[in-house]
C-alpha positions in Angstrom: 139.8 157.5 67.1 139.8 157.6 70.8 140.2 161.0 72.4 141.1 161.4 76.1 141.3 164.7 78.0 142.5 164.9 81.5 141.9 167.5 84.2 142.4 167.9 87.9 146.1 167.6 88.5 148.0 169.9 90.9 150.2 170.2 93.9 149.5 168.8 97.3 151.3 167.9 100.5 152.0 164.3 101.5 148.9 162.8 103.0 146.6 164.9 100.9 144.1 164.0 98.2 143.5 164.9 94.5 140.9 163.8 92.0 141.7 163.4 88.3 139.0 163.2 85.6 139.1 162.0 82.1 136.7 162.9 79.3 136.5 160.1 76.9 135.2 160.2 73.3 135.5 158.2 70.1 135.6 154.7 71.7 135.0 151.9 69.2 132.2 149.4 69.6 134.0 146.1 69.5 133.5 142.6 70.9 136.5 143.0 73.1 135.2 146.1 74.8 137.5 148.9 75.8 139.7 149.5 78.8 140.2 153.0 80.3 142.7 153.7 82.9 145.6 155.7 84.1 149.3 155.5 83.5 152.0 157.7 85.1 155.5 158.7 84.4 158.0 160.2 86.9 161.2 161.9 85.7 163.8 159.4 84.7 161.4 156.5 85.0 159.4 154.3 82.6 155.7 154.9 82.2 153.8 152.6 84.5 150.2 151.4 85.0 148.2 152.9 87.9 144.6 151.6 87.5 142.3 150.3 84.8 138.7 149.4 84.3 136.7 147.6 81.5 133.6 149.1 80.0 131.9 145.7 80.3 132.2 145.6 84.1 134.2 143.0 85.8 137.3 143.5 87.9 139.3 146.7 88.3 143.0 146.4 88.4 145.4 148.6 90.5 149.1 148.6 90.7 150.6 147.4 94.0 152.0 150.9 94.5 148.5 152.5 94.7 146.3 149.7 95.9 144.2 150.8 98.8 144.9 154.5 98.3 143.6 155.2 94.8 140.1 154.5 93.4 139.2 154.4 89.7 135.5 155.0 88.9 133.2 156.3 86.2 131.1 155.2 83.3 132.9 154.7 80.0 129.5 154.7 78.2 128.9 158.2 79.7 132.3 159.2 78.7 133.8 160.0 82.1 136.4 158.2 84.2 138.0 159.5 87.4 140.8 158.6 89.7 140.5 159.5 93.4 143.9 159.7 95.0 144.1 159.6 98.8 147.0 159.4 101.2 149.4 160.8 98.5 153.1 160.2 98.9 156.0 162.1 97.3 156.7 159.1 95.2 153.3 159.5 93.5 154.7 162.7 91.9 154.5 162.1 88.1 152.7 163.1 84.9 149.4 161.2 84.9 147.9 160.1 81.6 144.4 158.9 80.9 144.9 155.9 78.7 142.8 153.5 76.6 143.2 150.1 74.9 141.2 147.1 73.9 140.0 144.3 76.1 141.8 140.9 76.1 140.0 137.6 75.9 140.0 135.5 79.1 140.9 131.9 78.0 138.1 129.4 78.1 135.4 132.1 78.5 133.6 134.7 76.5 134.7 137.5 78.8 137.3 140.1 78.3 139.7 141.7 80.7 142.1 144.6 80.9 145.9 144.4 81.2 147.5 147.2 83.2 150.6 148.3 81.3 151.9 150.9 78.9 151.8 148.4 76.0 148.2 147.5 76.2 146.9 151.0 77.1 148.3 152.6 74.0 146.0 155.6 73.4 147.0 158.5 75.7 145.7 161.9 76.7 148.1 164.8 77.0 148.7 164.3 80.7 148.2 166.2 83.9 151.0 166.9 86.4 150.6 165.7 90.0 153.2 166.9 92.5 153.3 165.7 96.1 155.6 167.5 98.5 156.9 166.1 101.8 
């Protein structure tokens, strides 16, 4: 059973930075690999993907809303994944969840990739609040 524990949330003014960390344990050893990433949910809105990475390397995926401002990094094998958030905006205010899911086969290849959405990243941590004031 995958276990994910977030830390590092808080309050910051617009333009500031925060770093979230996720302690990962219990990841299965499968051919499809595992994807670890971040989802967020603002009040009254659906949970949405922020960023995701695959433990086998390959591309990292960001949502359009955070591309160029957020950076996901870490080593799943070493059980740590982080999200560096720069140039924060009030619309980034949300509960942030560390999330995990299996890799998805890339057609015609032996590689696997991650899909950034709440349906494919279906193991969640308890979440950490990020509040950005204007």
